[in-house]
C-alpha positions in Angstrom: 0.0 0.0 0.0 1.3 3.4 -0.9 -0.1 6.4 1.0 -0.6 10.1 0.7 -0.9 11.2 4.3 -0.4 10.1 7.8 1.3 7.0 9.0 3.6 5.4 11.6 7.0 3.9 11.6 7.3 0.3 10.7 8.3 -0.6 14.3 4.8 0.0 15.7 2.4 -2.8 16.2 -0.3 -1.0 14.1 2.2 0.9 12.0 1.4 2.0 8.5 3.7 1.0 5.6 5.5 3.2 3.1 4.7 6.5 4.7 6.8 9.7 4.9 8.6 10.6 8.2 6.7 12.7 10.6 7.8 16.3 11.2 6.5 19.4 13.0 4.3 20.5 10.1 2.6 17.2 9.7 2.5 16.1 13.4 -1.0 17.2 14.5 -2.5 16.4 11.2 -1.1 12.9 11.4 -2.3 12.4 15.0 -5.9 13.5 14.0 -5.9 10.9 11.2 -4.5 8.1 13.3 -6.4 8.8 16.5 -9.5 6.6 15.7 -7.3 3.5 15.1 -5.4 3.7 18.4 -6.4 1.9 21.6 -8.6 3.9 24.0 -5.7 4.6 26.4 -3.6 6.0 23.6 -6.5 8.0 22.2 -6.7 9.7 25.6 -3.1 10.7 25.2 -3.6 11.8 21.6 -6.6 14.0 22.4 -4.6 15.9 25.0 -1.7 16.4 22.6 -4.0 17.7 19.8 -6.1 19.9 22.0 -3.3 21.4 24.2 -0.1 21.2 22.2 1.6 24.2 23.8 1.0 22.8 27.3 2.1 19.2 26.5 5.3 20.6 24.9 6.3 21.7 28.4 4.9 18.7 30.3 6.9 15.7 31.5 5.9 12.2 30.5 4.6 11.5 33.9 2.5 14.7 33.9 1.0 13.8 30.5 0.3 10.3 31.7 -1.4 11.6 34.8 -3.6 14.0 32.9 -4.6 11.3 30.4 -5.4 8.8 33.2 -2.8 6.3 32.0 0.8 5.3 32.4 4.2 6.6 31.1 4.5 3.2 29.3 1.3 3.9 27.4 2.6 7.4 26.5 5.8 5.9 25.1 3.8 3.3 23.2 1.6 6.0 21.8 4.6 7.9 20.5 6.0 4.8 18.8 2.6 3.8 17.3 2.3 7.2 15.6 5.8 7.0 14.1 8.0 8.8 16.7 11.1 7.5 18.5 9.7 8.5 21.9 8.3 11.3 24.1 11.4 13.5 23.7 10.7 13.7 19.9 7.0 14.4 20.5 7.8 17.4 22.8 10.4 18.7 20.4 8.0 18.6 17.4 5.2 20.1 19.4 7.4 23.0 20.5 8.4 23.7 16.9 4.8 23.5 15.6 3.6 25.9 18.3 6.5 28.3 17.6 5.8 28.3 13.9 2.1 28.9 14.5 2.9 31.9 16.7 5.4 33.3 14.1 2.9 33.0 11.4 0.4 34.9 13.4 -2.5 32.5 13.0 -5.8 33.7 14.4 -6.9 30.3 15.7 -4.4 28.5 17.9 -3.2 25.0 17.0 -5.5 22.5 18.7 -8.3 25.0 19.1 -11.9 23.7 19.3 -13.8 24.1 16.1 -16.9 22.0 16.8 -20.2 23.6 16.1 -22.0 23.8 19.4 -25.7 24.1 19.9 -25.3 27.6 21.4 -23.2 29.0 18.6 -24.5 32.1 16.7 -24.2 32.6 13.0 -20.9 34.5 13.1 -19.4 31.7 15.2 -20.7 29.0 12.9 -19.3 30.7 9.7 -15.9 31.3 11.4 -15.6 27.8 12.7 -16.5 26.2 9.3 -14.0 28.5 7.5 -11.3 27.5 10.0 -12.2 23.8 9.8 -12.1 23.8 6.0 -8.8 25.7 5.9 -7.2 23.3 8.4 -8.5 20.2 6.6 -6.8 21.4 3.4 -3.6 22.5 5.2 -3.4 19.2 7.1 -3.7 17.3 3.8 -1.0 19.4 2.3 1.3 18.9 5.3 1.0 15.1 5.0 1.2 14.7 1.3 3.3 11.8 0.1 4.3 12.9 -3.5 5.5 9.4 -4.3 2.0 8.0 -3.8 0.5 10.8 -5.8 3.0 10.0 -8.6 2.0 6.3 -8.4 -1.7 7.3 -8.8 -0.9 9.4 -11.8 1.1 6.6 -13.4 -1.8 4.1 -12.8 -4.4 6.4 -14.3 -2.2 7.5 -17.3 -1.9 3.8 -18.3 -5.4 2.8 -17.5 -7.7 1.1 -20.0 -10.8 2.1 -18.0 -11.4 4.0 -14.7 -14.2 2.8 -12.4 -15.2 5.1 -9.6 -17.2 4.0 -6.5 -18.7 6.2 -3.7 -22.0 6.7 -1.9 -23.6 9.4 0.2 -21.4 12.6 0.5 -18.5 10.8 -1.2 -20.6 10.5 -4.3 -20.0 14.3 -4.8 -16.2 13.6 -5.0 -16.8 10.7 -7.4 -18.9 12.8 -9.7 -16.3 15.6 -9.7 -13.5 13.1 -10.6 -15.7 11.4 -13.2 -16.2 14.8 -14.9 -12.5 15.8 -14.7 -11.0 12.6 -15.8 -13.5 12.2 -18.6 -12.5 15.7 -19.8 -9.0 14.4 -20.1 -10.2 11.7 -22.5 -10.2 8.8 -20.0 -12.9 6.2 -20.2 -14.7 6.6 -16.8 -17.7 4.8 -15.3 -19.0 6.0 -11.9 -21.3 4.0 -9.6 -23.2 4.9 -6.4 -25.5 1.8 -6.4 -23.7 -1.1 -4.7 -25.3 -3.8 -6.9 -24.3 -2.1 -10.1 -20.8 -1.4 -8.6 -20.2 -5.0 -7.6 -21.4 -6.2 -11.0 -19.2 -3.8 -12.8 -16.2 -4.8 -10.8 -16.7 -8.4 -11.9 -15.7 -7.4 -15.4 -12.5 -5.6 -14.6 -9.0 -6.6 -15.6 -5.4 -5.8 -14.7 -5.4 -2.9 -17.2 -8.2 -1.1 -15.3 -8.1 1.3 -12.3 -10.6 1.7 -9.5 -11.0 4.9 -7.5 -12.9 4.3 -4.3 -14.0 7.3 -2.1 -15.1 6.9 1.5 -14.7 9.3 4.4 -14.5 6.5 7.0 -13.0 3.9 4.8 -15.5 1.5 6.3 -18.5 1.9 3.9 -19.6 -1.6 3.0 -21.2 -0.3 -0.3 -17.6 0.8 -1.3 -15.7 -2.1 0.2 -17.6 -4.8 -1.6 -16.8 -3.7 -5.2 -13.2 -2.9 -4.3 -12.8 -6.4 -2.9 -14.1 -7.8 -6.2 -11.9 -5.5 -8.2 -8.8 -6.7 -6.3 -9.8 -10.3 -7.1 -9.9 -9.3 -10.8 -6.4 -7.8 -10.6 -7.4 -4.1 -11.1 -5.3 -1.4 -9.5 -7.2 0.1 -6.6 -6.9 3.7 -5.4 -8.6 4.9 -2.2 -9.4 8.4 -1.1 -10.2 8.3 2.6 -9.8 10.2 5.8 -8.6 7.1 7.7 -5.3 5.5 6.5 -5.8 2.5 8.8 -9.3 1.8 7.6 -10.3 -1.5 5.8 -10.5 0.4 2.5 -7.0 1.7 2.9 -5.6 -1.7 3.9 -7.1 -3.4 0.8 -6.0 -0.6 -1.7 -2.8 -0.4 -3.7 -2.6 3.4 -3.4 -4.1 5.5 -0.7 -4.7 9.3 -1.0 -5.6 10.3 2.5 -7.5 13.5 3.1 -7.8 15.3 6.5 -10.8 16.4 8.5 -11.5 15.9 12.2 -14.9 14.5 13.1 -17.2 16.9 15.0 -18.7 15.9 18.3 -22.0 17.7 17.7 -22.9 18.1 14.0 -20.4 15.9 12.1 -18.6 18.8 10.5 -15.6 16.6 10.1 -17.3 14.6 7.4 -18.2 17.9 5.7 -14.7 19.5 5.7 -13.2 16.1 4.8 -15.2 16.3 1.6 -13.6 19.6 0.9 -10.1 18.1 1.5 -11.1 15.1 -0.7 -12.1 17.5 -3.5 -8.7 19.2 -3.1 -7.0 15.8 -3.4 -9.1 15.1 -6.5 -8.0 18.5 -8.0 -4.3 17.7 -7.3 -4.7 14.3 -9.0 -6.4 15.9 -12.0 -3.8 18.6 -12.4 -0.9 16.3 -12.1 -2.4 13.8 -14.6 -3.3 16.7 -17.0 0.3 17.9 -16.9 1.7 14.3 -17.3 -0.4 13.8 -20.5 0.9 16.9 -22.1 -0.3 17.4 -25.7 -2.9 14.7 -25.1 -4.6 17.0 -22.5 -4.9 19.9 -24.9 -6.2 17.7 -27.7 -8.8 16.2 -25.3 -9.8 19.7 -24.2 -10.1 20.9 -27.8 -12.2 17.9 -28.8 -14.6 18.5 -25.9 -14.8 22.2 -26.6 -15.5 21.7 -30.3 -18.2 19.1 -29.6 -20.0 21.4 -27.1 -19.6 24.4 -29.3 -21.0 22.7 -32.4 -24.0 21.5 -30.4 -24.7 25.1 -29.2 -24.3 26.4 -32.8 -26.7 23.8 -34.1 -29.1 24.7 -31.4 -29.1 28.3 -32.3 -29.5 27.5 -36.0 -32.5 25.3 -35.3 -34.0 28.0 -33.2 -33.7 30.6 -36.0 -35.2 28.1 -38.5 -38.2 27.5 -36.2 -38.6 31.2 -35.6 -38.7 32.0 -39.4 -41.6 29.6 -39.7 -43.8 31.3 -37.2 
């Protein structure tokens, strides 16, 4: 599996494979992505780190363990499971991240709460949604693995056909990718109905590519056709918010977006869609560049076809008008 986003060092028990090293810029984004896959005791540690980074950067390992209601051994295990060598590296990266945030003059502190609360007024809602969307995209940028993006471009550039699967809010991303890739001249087929998706996957070959989109990476309606596609030998590409999800584990290439789940109104799934659309745009732009003259030829053909249709429509309207 090749990933675009967060991961852990190969030494961890639940570590991700083939992921870029963690640094100050990607630290909190990676923690947010990995948090749901960690044991409860380690999640308690992770939540404190994400919500109070400046305080944890100054805290001892025993102090963090006490505040998280766990042990120093669990804190150390948490550090290793998210790809760090230990607590010293965690504190160092947190200090750098907080310092960079202050130097950049960000209006909303790192780790600040952005959930929409029942008592929020309209100005608070709009500000929180704007911050959540900005952070989702920036977190995705901070954790991009360009090798994985290049692998996705290679796969699509050589694909015979591209099949896209997604349901619910992910169907928006599927529809956007279907439109963009078709505009490049690729043969695309998009499915949101699970029965049609599974049936289509049964006819795939090793020359085909599947793009599956799921915020949670656990949507059965997406997992089922991807599983069949794998059996048929197709290259599978996942766009998901959770790089340790079943979808990510069964996919050849993973492009992981970022977007923290909201406690109250599930704004995480909303902003994750924004980040997924950003990933889709990056994939489209990189592929368009790779295809070079083929891209411009495809654009010209599409433009000419649409223009001729509009011209024919205007001519028919004039003919009908002359007869009245």
